[in-house]
C-alpha positions in Angstrom: 0.0 0.0 0.0 1.3 3.4 -0.9 1.8 6.2 1.7 -1.1 8.1 0.2 -3.4 5.1 0.3 -2.4 4.3 3.9 -3.1 7.9 4.9 -6.5 7.8 3.3 -7.3 4.5 5.0 -6.2 6.0 8.4 -8.5 9.0 7.9 -11.5 6.8 7.1 -10.7 4.7 10.2 -10.4 7.8 12.3 -13.7 9.1 11.0 -15.5 5.9 11.8 -14.1 5.8 15.3 -15.3 9.4 15.9 -18.7 8.5 14.6 -18.8 5.5 16.9 -17.9 7.7 19.8 -20.6 10.2 19.0 -23.2 7.4 18.7 -22.0 5.8 22.0 -22.3 9.2 23.8 -25.8 9.8 22.4 -27.0 6.3 23.4 -25.5 6.6 26.9 -26.9 10.1 27.5 -30.4 9.2 26.2 -30.4 6.0 28.4 -29.4 8.2 31.4 -26.2 6.2 32.0 -23.8 8.7 33.4 -21.2 6.0 34.1 -21.2 4.9 30.4 -20.7 8.5 29.4 -17.8 8.9 31.8 -16.1 5.8 30.4 -16.0 7.4 26.9 -13.4 9.9 28.3 -9.7 9.4 28.9 -8.9 8.8 32.6 -7.7 12.5 32.8 -10.5 13.8 30.5 -12.2 17.1 31.2 -15.7 18.3 30.5 -17.4 21.7 30.8 -21.2 21.8 30.9 -22.9 23.9 28.2 -23.7 26.4 30.9 -20.6 27.1 33.0 -22.8 27.5 36.1 -23.7 23.8 35.7 -20.0 23.0 36.3 -16.8 21.5 35.1 -15.3 18.1 35.8 -11.9 16.4 35.5 -11.4 12.6 35.6 -14.0 10.0 35.1 -15.5 10.1 38.6 -16.1 13.8 38.5 -17.4 13.5 34.9 -19.9 10.8 35.9 -21.1 13.0 38.8 -21.5 16.1 36.6 -23.2 14.1 33.8 -25.6 12.6 36.3 -26.5 16.1 37.6 -27.1 17.3 34.0 -29.2 14.2 33.1 -31.3 14.7 36.2 -32.0 18.3 35.1 -33.9 17.1 32.0 -37.2 15.3 31.7 -35.9 13.5 28.6 -33.1 13.7 26.1 -33.1 12.6 22.4 -30.1 12.7 20.2 -30.4 12.1 16.4 -27.1 11.0 14.9 -26.3 10.5 11.2 -23.0 10.1 9.3 
């Protein structure tokens, strides 16, 4: 395989992995599974709520706590994902 073909293949693979991550996040959030959302982040990941007053978190435990708080603030969530 040429370098150009390998690079193109890598980009396609990267894109599919990102799409899988977005889908996994959407499914976890809509299921109300804060733990599953937190597990999508690196161990030292960071998140800031859409409204800074809602909070910020570092690390999976804090992320899970923040996401649980955010999920509890909604009656329901629905995410529509397409490639």
